[in-house]
Each structure stands twice: as C-alpha cells, then as structure tokens.
N, C-alpha and C positions, 0 to 999 in steps of 0.2 A: 620533510614531509609527512609530521605534524600538525607544523603552524601553516599548510596549505590545510586539514584537515577540519583545524580549531575556527579559521577565517570559512572555512565552505560552513559549519554549522552556526556561524555567528551570522552567517547572511540566510540562514533556512529556515532558526530558529525561532524570527519574527515574522519570516513571509510565510509557517504554516498556520497559525490561526486565520491569515486572509484567503489561506487556500482551501482550509473549512468552512470560512461564513462564506465562500463563493461557492462552494458545492452543496452545504446545507439554502444557502435561497434560493437556486438553485430548485433544488427541491422540492421546495416550499412554494416556487411557481408553476413546478408540474403536477404538482397535488392538485393546486388552484385547478386548473386546467385539465384534471381527469375529474374534478368535481361537475364541474360545466357539462363535458364530454357526457357522463353520465345525465345529469340531470335534463339535454338537449336529449338523451338515450330517452327515458325515461316519457319528456313529452313526447316524440314522437310513437313510441307503444301506443299511450293514449288516443295520440291521433290517431292512428291504424284502429284502435277497439271501436273508438268513435266511427269511424270511416265501417269497418263492417257493419259495425249496428244500421247504419243509415244504407247500407246494400241491403241487408237485408229485410229491412223495412220496402224499398223502393222495385227489391223483384217479388214481390209478396203474387202465388199466382190470382189470389181474389181481388188484388189491388191495379193489377196488370189487365186482370180479363174484363173488368167496369173503364180501365185507361181506350182497351180495343172496343167496345162495344162505342166510347165513344167519339174516341176520336176515328176510327177508322171505319164503322160499320162492318165491322163486322156481325156475322149468325152464327151457328152452328148447321156443319154441312149437314144435309138431309140425306136420308136414302135417295129420293125421287129427284133430288136437285143430279144425280152426279150423272156424269154424262159418257161415262165409262159400264164398261160392262168386264167381266171375269172374262170370257171368250176374244175380248180384244185384245188381250194379251198374249205378248208374244211366247210361243213356246225356247224353250231353251235348246238346242242342240246340241246333243250326245258327239263330240269326234271318236271316233275310233284311232283307239291306240294298234299303230304298227308289229303284231309280234315276230 
C-alpha cells in the first residue's frame, strides 16, 4: 500500500510545477485580455462623450432655426394668417353617468 503512495507521489511531484505554470500562464493571458477590454471600454466611453457633444451642437435651437429658415422656407405663424377661430373648435360633450 505504501508503495502505491510513493509511486503516486513520485509522479505527482514533478507534474505539480507544470500545472502551476500552466495556471499562471492562463491567468496572465486573462489579465492581458482584461486590460485590452478595459482599454476598449474607455475608448467607447470617449466616443460616447464625443457623440454627445456633437449631438448637443447639432440640436442647438439657434442652429436648427437657421437651418429651418434656409432649407424649409418656414416663417413664424402670424395671427392674421391663422385659418381657424376658437369658435370652430368642437365642444366637448359630457356623458351623463347613470345613477
């Protein structure tokens, strides 16, 4: 019985450093992957900040008003150009509730 234990130990002792080295190498590789992913995440956050700044610039009311006037030939509505009157609006009917 003790002979089997000695044989198993004689085989396991030289193989243990190989297993530790393999685990260490895998962990180092994963650490590199994590560093690359964190760098990619930071780059994407920077891209999002840039896009938010562009969106804020593109949606400025003054800029949109200028573009609308140039491209759509729009003008503010004047009271005399309105084609409806308050009298033209339909009345809301109140439904009687059954008691």
